[in-house]
C-alpha positions in Angstrom: 69.1 142.0 43.5 72.2 143.8 43.3 73.6 141.7 46.2 72.8 138.5 44.3 74.4 139.5 41.3 77.6 140.6 43.0 77.6 137.2 44.8 77.0 135.3 41.5 80.0 137.5 39.9 82.3 136.9 42.6 81.9 133.1 42.6 82.1 133.1 38.7 85.4 135.1 39.3 86.7 132.5 41.6 85.7 129.8 39.3 87.7 131.6 36.5 90.6 131.8 38.6 90.8 128.2 39.8 89.4 126.4 36.9 87.1 124.6 39.1 83.6 124.9 39.9 83.3 126.8 43.3 80.7 125.2 45.7 79.9 125.2 49.2 77.8 122.8 50.9 74.8 123.9 52.8 75.3 121.5 55.8 78.9 122.5 55.9 78.2 126.1 56.2 75.3 125.2 58.8 77.9 123.4 61.0 80.5 126.1 60.7 78.2 128.8 61.5 76.6 127.1 64.5 80.1 126.3 66.1 81.1 129.8 65.4 78.0 131.2 67.1 78.0 128.8 69.9 81.7 129.5 70.5 81.2 133.3 70.5 78.1 133.2 72.5 79.8 131.2 75.3 81.1 133.4 78.0 85.0 133.4 78.5 84.8 132.2 82.2 82.8 129.2 81.0 85.2 128.3 78.6 88.1 128.6 81.0 86.0 126.5 83.5 85.7 123.7 81.0 89.4 123.7 80.0 90.4 123.7 83.8 88.2 120.9 84.6 89.5 118.8 81.4 93.2 119.4 82.6 92.4 118.9 86.1 90.7 115.5 85.4 93.8 114.4 83.2 96.2 115.4 86.2 94.0 113.5 88.8 94.0 110.3 86.6 97.7 110.5 86.0 98.3 111.0 89.8 96.0 108.2 90.5 98.0 105.9 88.0 101.4 106.6 89.4 100.2 106.3 93.1 98.7 102.6 92.1 102.1 101.9 90.6 104.4 103.0 93.4 102.4 102.2 96.5 102.7 99.0 97.9 100.7 98.4 101.2 102.4 97.1 104.2 101.3 95.2 107.0 102.2 95.9 110.4 103.7 92.4 111.3 105.8 92.5 108.3 107.4 95.8 109.2 107.8 94.8 112.9 109.5 91.6 111.7 112.0 93.5 109.5 112.6 96.1 112.1 113.6 93.1 114.4 115.8 91.5 111.7 117.6 94.9 111.2 118.1 95.5 114.8 119.5 91.8 115.5 122.0 92.1 112.5 123.3 95.6 113.7 123.8 94.2 117.1 125.8 91.3 115.9 128.0 93.3 113.9 128.8 95.6 116.8 129.7 92.7 119.0 131.6 91.3 116.2 133.8 94.3 115.9 134.1 94.7 119.6 135.6 91.2 120.0 137.6 91.8 117.0 139.2 94.7 118.7 139.9 92.4 121.8 142.4 90.2 120.1 145.7 90.2 120.9 147.5 93.2 120.3 151.1 91.6 119.7 150.0 91.1 116.0 151.8 89.5 113.6 151.6 90.0 109.7 149.6 86.9 109.3 147.0 88.2 111.8 146.8 91.8 110.1 146.1 90.2 106.9 143.5 87.7 108.4 141.9 91.2 109.8 141.8 93.1 106.8 140.6 90.2 104.7 137.6 90.1 107.5 137.0 93.7 107.1 136.8 93.9 103.2 135.3 90.7 102.5 133.0 90.0 105.3 132.0 93.1 107.5 131.9 95.7 104.7 129.7 93.8 102.4 127.2 93.1 105.4 127.1 96.8 106.4 126.6 97.7 102.7 123.8 95.2 102.3 122.2 96.2 105.4 122.3 99.8 104.4 120.5 99.0 101.2 117.9 96.8 103.0 117.0 99.7 105.8 116.8 102.1 102.8 114.6 100.0 100.7 112.3 99.4 103.7 112.3 103.0 104.6 111.2 104.1 101.2 108.2 101.6 101.4 107.1 102.8 105.1 107.4 106.6 103.8 105.1 105.9 100.8 102.7 104.1 103.0 103.0 107.0 105.4 102.1 109.7 102.7 99.2 107.7 101.4 97.5 107.6 105.2 94.8 109.8 106.2 95.4 111.9 109.3 92.9 109.7 111.3 93.9 106.4 110.5 95.5 104.4 113.2 98.5 103.1 111.4 99.9 106.5 111.3 101.5 106.1 114.7 103.4 102.9 114.0 104.3 103.8 110.4 105.6 107.1 111.7 107.7 105.5 114.6 108.7 102.9 112.0 110.3 105.4 109.7 112.2 107.1 112.6 113.6 103.7 113.8 114.8 103.0 110.2 116.5 106.6 110.3 118.3 105.8 113.4 119.2 102.3 112.1 120.8 104.0 109.0 122.7 106.5 111.1 124.3 103.7 113.3 125.4 101.9 110.0 126.8 105.1 108.6 128.7 105.7 112.0 129.9 102.2 111.9 131.2 102.6 108.2 132.7 105.9 108.6 134.0 106.1 112.3 135.0 102.4 112.9 135.5 100.4 109.7 137.5 102.9 107.9 140.0 103.9 110.5 140.5 100.3 111.2 141.1 99.2 107.6 143.4 102.2 106.9 145.2 101.3 110.4 145.8 97.8 109.3 147.0 98.7 105.8 149.5 100.9 107.1 150.9 98.3 109.1 151.0 95.9 106.7 153.4 98.3 104.7 155.7 98.4 107.4 154.5 101.4 109.5 154.9 101.1 113.1 151.0 102.1 114.1 149.5 101.0 117.3 146.4 98.6 116.6 144.3 100.4 119.7 142.5 103.6 118.7 140.4 105.4 121.3 138.5 107.1 118.5 137.3 103.7 117.2 136.6 102.4 120.5 134.4 105.4 121.4 132.6 105.3 118.4 131.6 101.4 119.1 130.5 102.3 122.4 128.4 105.3 120.9 126.6 102.9 118.4 126.3 100.2 121.0 124.4 102.8 123.1 122.4 104.3 120.2 121.2 100.6 119.7 120.3 100.0 123.1 118.0 103.2 123.1 116.5 102.0 119.8 115.5 98.7 121.4 113.7 100.8 124.0 111.9 103.0 121.6 110.9 99.8 119.6 109.3 98.4 122.7 107.6 101.4 123.4 106.4 103.3 120.5 106.3 100.3 117.8 105.5 97.1 119.6 103.4 98.5 122.4 101.0 100.6 120.2 97.5 99.0 119.8 
């Protein structure tokens, strides 16, 4: 009785302070008590397991969504055709520059101007576009390789294709830095009146190295890509 009286007095006191009747629904009290009791009775390791499961599920879903957006399956025939195209373009560019270097050494200003124009507006744009094509294809091949299982048969030809593309990229970089840039610099100086010989042993050596590297790639393509079952 004393407890009931005290509860009634406290509720009347709250009514007097707030100016509004103080009520507490039974169903709200039951819900609150049930939540508190269920939460307090659940062991900590179970609560942590539930949280980690929810977080892991969300992370898995996000990862799957990202892979579905970024992953573009590649067919073997498509990759082989692209490798052949890149090989042919690099081979043609190397021989164009080699023939270009074999032009008469007694150059006139007009001939030097034509050479510089060819380098700046024909050869360099071709190398830049080729470098972009190689990088774009290599990213696709690498993503396909990362999404493969170890026992899949396509792992071998994807891995070898990735290696070939890396070597193609190295040849293009060597052609740009060790051949095209020195050649362009030499011709520019000649047009300014400097008496600089057009023959450069470093350029010729770099051309020979690029040509040899391309021949090695041709051998590896036949052995490690096209010859695979």
